[in-house]
N, C-alpha and C positions, 0 to 999 in steps of 0.2 A: 248570126245575122238575121235580122227581122225581114222576112220575105212576105210580100203581098203581091197583088197583081201589078202593083207599080211601086217603085222605090220612093218612100217618103220619110226619110229620117235624116237628120242633120248631124253630121260629124260622127257621134257614137250612138249606137242603139243597143240597149241592154248592156253587154260587156264588150262585144267585138267591134272592130272598126268597119263602118259601112264603106264598101267600094262602089262608087257610082259607075255603072256600066257605060252610060252615055249621058253627058250633061251638055245642055245647050242653054243659051241665054235667050229667053223669049223677049222679042222686041215690044210685046204688049204691056209690060209692067212700067208703072211710073216710078221715077227715082225719088219720090217723096215719102215712101214707106220708111218708117223709123221704129227701131226697138230702143226702149229707153227705160231709165229708172224713174219711177214716179212714187212720191213727189220728187222733183229734181233736187230740192233742198229740204232737209229735215233738221229742225233745231230742237235739241234736248236740254232741259233745264237742270238736270242733275245726273249723277251716277251713283250706283248702278241703275239702269233703266232699260226695260225691254220696249221694242218698237217694231213696226213692220214696214216694209217697202214692197212695191210691186215691180216686176219686170213686165213692161207693157208694150203693146204693138199699136201702131196707128197707120191709117191709110193703106191698108194691105188688101190685095185682091187674091183670092184662091190660095190661102195659106193651108198647107197640108202637113207641115212638119217644121219644127224649130229646134235650135241648138244654141246654147250660149255658155260662156265661161264668165264668172263674176269674181273679181279679186277685191279684197278689202284688207285694211291694216289690222292685223290681229292684236296689236298692242292697245287698240282703241275699241275694237268690236269683236264679239264672238257670235257666230251663227248658231242658232238653236233649232230652227225648223224651216222646212220648205214645203209648199203645197202647190199642186197644179191649179192654175187659174181656170176661169170659165170659158175663155174665148174660143179655144180650139174645140171644146166639147160641143159647142153649138152646131158644128158641122157634122157631128157623128161621134161614134165611139173612138176612143184614143188608146194608145198603148199604155197610158198612165205615165207618171213622171219617172223618167229614167235618170238615176243619179250615177254619174261616172265618178264624181269626186265631191265630197262634202266634208271639209276639214278646216280647222283653224290653224293648222300647222303645215300648209303647203310648202312654205320655206321659212326662213328665219324672220321674215317681216310680214308676210301676208298669209291669209287664208284664201281658199278657193272653193267655189261652187261650180261644178260642171254638170249641166242638166240638159235633157233633151226630151222631146215628146212628138208623137206622130199620129195621124189618123189611121184607122184600120179599115181596110176594104176600099172599094172604089166609090167615087163620088166627088162632088165639088168641094173645094176647101172653104175656109171661113173668110169673110170679108169685113172690112171696117176697122174698128179699134176695140181694144179690151185688154184684159189681164192674162198674161201667159203663165206667170207663177207669182206666188206671194212668199216672201222670205222674212223670217223673224230673227232679229238681232238683239243682242244685249250690249249696251254701251258700258264699258268697264273703266274708261279713263277719259279725261278731257282732251279736246283737240278737234281738228277737222279731218274727217275720214272720207276719202274718195272711194265710191263704189264704182269700179271700173269694169265695163263690159268689154269682152275681148273674144275674137274669133266667133262672132255671131253668124248664124246661118239660117236662112229661111228657104223652104222648098214649096213649090206648088203641087197641084194634083195631076199634072200631065204625065204621060208615059212616053219617053223617059222624063223624070222630074227636071224642072228648071230651078236654078237659084233665083231668088227674088232679090233684085237690087234694093239696097236699103242703107240707111245710116244708123249708127248707134250713138247713144247719148248717155254719159255717165251721170251719177248722182253724187250729192255731197251731204254728209251728216255733220252738223256743227254741234259738238258736245261741250256745253259750258261746264266749267269746273265749279262745282258747288254741291251743297247737301240739302236734304229735306230733314228738318228737325223741329218738332214742336214740343212744348213743355207746359206743365202746370206749375206755376211759380208761387201761388198763394191761395189759401182757402180762409175766408174770414166770415164766420157765422155771426149774425146779429146777436143771438143768444147762445150761451153754452148751457143754460138751464131753462127748460121750457116745460110748461104744464101740459100734461097729456090732453090731447084734443085741440091744442092751440097751434099756431103756425110760427115758424121762424124763417128768416131770410138768410141765405148764404151767398156771399160773393166769391166767385171763382175767377182768378186771373190766369189766362192762357197767354203764352208768348210764342212767337215764331222766331226760333233761333237759327233757322236755315237761311239759305241764300235767295229764296224766291217766295213770292206770295203764294199761299196755299189755302185751300178750303179743307176743313175737317170738322168733325163733331167734338163737342165738349159735353161729357156726361157727368152727372153727379149721382153717386150711390151712397146709401147708408148701409152699414154692416154692424152686426152685433152677434155676440156669442149665444148659442142656444144653451141655456142653463136649465138643468133639471133638478128636481128634488129626489135624492137617492135615499131610500129608506133601508136601514140596515139594523138587524137585531144582532147584538154582540154580547156573548156571555163570557165572563171572566172567572178564573180560579187561580189561586196561588200555586197549586200543584199541577193543574192541567192546561194552563195558558188561556188562550182566547179561542172562541169558536162562534159560528153563526147559529149554533144550537147547543144545548147541554150535551148532546151526544157526539158532537164533532169538534170538541176543543182539542187544540194541538199546541205544541211548542216547536217552532214559532207559530203564531196564530195565522189565520187565513189572510191572503192578500186582498186588500180593498182597492178597487180600481174606479176612479171617477174622472170627470173632465173638469178643467179649470172653470170656475164660476158656478159649479154645481153646489147646491145646498145639501150637505150630508146630514141626514136626520137619523141620529143614533138612538136606539132603545138599548140602554146598558143595564145588564143584570149581573149581580153577584151570585154566581152559581154555588159558591161555598159559604155564602153569608158572611164573608170577610170584607172589610172596608177596601174598596178599590176606587180608582178614578181612571180617566183616559186622557192622554195628551199626544199631540203630534210633534215630533222632534224635527223642526225645520233645519236647525243649525248643526245637528249632529253631535251635540255634547251630552246626550242622554238625559238631560234635565229640562223641565218645563221652564220656558222663558216668556217674558212679556211679548205679545204678538203671536205666540204659538197657540193653536187651539188646545184648550184644557177644560175638561168637564168638572163639575162639582163631584165631591165624593158620593158614592152610593153604598148603601148598607153601613154607613158610618154615622157618628153622632151629628146632629142631635136627634134625627128622626129614624135612623136605621132603616131607611127605605131600600129594599133590595133591587129595585128597578127605578131608573130615572130616564127622562128624555133629554138629549143634548144635541144641539145642531150647530154646525159651523160651515163657513164657506171655504171651499177649496180654492184658495186664491194664489197659490204658488205652483208653478210647473215643476215636476221632478219626481224622484223616488225618495220616500222618506220612511222613517220607522215610527210606528206608534207604540206607546207603552202604557202600563200602569205605573204611576210614580212610585208606588210602594213595593212593587215586585218586578223590577226591571229585568231580572235575570230569567224569569219564566214567562212573564206576560208582555210579549212584544210581537209585532208583526209588521207587514209592509203596506204602506199607502202609496199608490201610484197615481199621480195627477197628470193627465195627458192634455194636449191642446184641445180647446173646445171646437165644436162644429160651428162654423161661421155662416150665418145667413146674410144674404145681400139682396137689396132691392133698389131699383133705379128710381130716383125721384124727379129726374128731368134730363133732357138732352137738347142741345142747341147747335145748329150748324153755324160755322163762322168762316169768314174770309179775312186773313190777317197778312199784312205786308211783311216783308223781311225786316227783322229787327224791331217789330212793333208788338204791342201787347193789347189785350182786350179783357175787360172785366165784365163778367156776366152775373146776373142775379137769379138765383134759384129760390123757390118757395117750397118749404117742407111743411105739409100738414101732418101733424103727428097723430091724428085720429087713427085708431086701430093699431097703433104701435104699443107694445108692452112697455111698462116702466123699466128703465134701465139705462145703461151707458152705451152710446152709439159712436161709431167712427164715421166720419165723412170721407169719402173717397172720390176724388175728381180724376177723370181720365180724358186725355187729349188724343184724338186719332185712334190708333196709329195710322200713319200714312204709308201708302205703298212704297216700297223700297227704302223706308226709313230704317236706319241701323241703330241709332242711339235711342233706345226705348226706356232707359232707366228713369228719365225725368218726365215721361208721359203720364205717370200716375203719382198723385200726392195724397197723403192721408192726414186728416186732422183728428186728433184724439183729445178729448172726447166731448160729446154733447149728451147731456142727461135729459131724458124724458121722465118727468116725475109728477107728483101730485100737484095740481094747481094750488098755489100758495106756498109751496116749498121753494124758497129763493136762495137758500144756502146750499142746496144740492145734497142734503143728507137723507132724502126720501122720507122726511118727517116734517109735519107742520106744527111748529111750536113757538115759544117766545123768542127764539133766535131769529125767526123770520120777521116777527113784529119789530124787534129792535133794529134790524137792518133796514126795514122800510121806514122807520121813524127818522133815520139819518138823512134820508132823501125825500122826506115828506114835502109834497106840493112842488117838487122840482120836475123839470122836463128831462127827456132823454135826447141827447146828452145835456148836461154833464152827468145826470144820474145813470147808473149802469142799466143796460137794457134788461138784465136778468131780474131786476127789482120790479120792472114794469110787467106785471103778470098778464094783463089783458092786451098788451101791445098797442095801447093808444098814445104812447110816448109821454104820459103824465103819471106821476105817482100820487094817487088820490084815494078817496074812499072806495072806489070800485075795486081797487087792488086789495084794500083791507077786507072788504066783504068776501073776496075769494079766499083769503086766509081764514076768516072766521067760519066759512062754510065747510072747510076741510080741516078744522082744528083737531089736532092730535091724531089725525089719520096717518097711517103708514101703509106701504105696499102690502 
């Protein structure tokens, strides 16, 4: 039992039932005092969603303690938190929030919150109106949920304490059945091949697939694999296999580990001055095939060079075997190609407001200055929204846009007669119908300015 110089607790205090020694009704209290749920009506646009309500007091004089029970339908709401309000604290120190019950499973249909609070020590109570407690709920299903106040009790600061006459007023939560769901439905770049240092425009279409109008951000990122040049010295011998040095040759040879997109720059040496070559067996048949990396012979005719340089791009993920075509039983090893490190940068973000069932197309501008030549993915992201559950369609990727040498309109990272021939097909035509990739400088006309860019970068490659 909470004991002070005067009794000021309503109903329950801490754990035990308060027994009021002497209770009178003071004729000085007005009957307009009210304890109520505020706001009286709360409307929620979707589920699940968290929200807060207050248990408030109005037109009270000399409030020293309060006690209430609050019932709510557990099929629609779950209670997640309760905090003491500021109103009673303004009159002095309080006992803090005393929770007798806080459960979503009071019975088969309802949850219950039973809370109390009292001033500590002697002194006048609080006057006026304010918040006794703030409760956080989570709406879990659609419908109308009544927040019912029951067995409310208010006490003044007199000795002995008096009950304060009052009324109580329930609240209502209207939970609309619906969802919040936004998506990116299309990415459309103006160019898929753009000269380094030039700009391209990308249209991104976002759609509100949910039940209510929502505000959210649409961002556009570009990502690309971080590719490196991996320099490897590899020595080969019919009897000793492969090795990174003459002294370390083994059967099988050493494992070579690279990332997809890396340029593997091999310095190949015949340690026994016998003819060898190097190839990667992608398909597992132990023979070199078209499309598989394969070096020229070294230490073989016609020049009998014991050392050559050979480079290839690791363009397939997986674990493969590398061989010498002429000595497959002794000259073999393992090549492991792992996923590349992906770099990402944001090129723009726009806030939008889209009504339910509507879509909006945004235009982003990408200035490729400072970006390395290579292939890039465009990644558009919508939201995500708070409480949104379907996130699979919030992100969309467009593969791929090539940043290349100005004048390369075929996308092979080389400026040559192929680019001239393609330009001649669309000579003096506007964009459209001419493809935007052919318009190198972006003025929507295929003319001498574009030709000059081809000539200024003639036969250049990355």
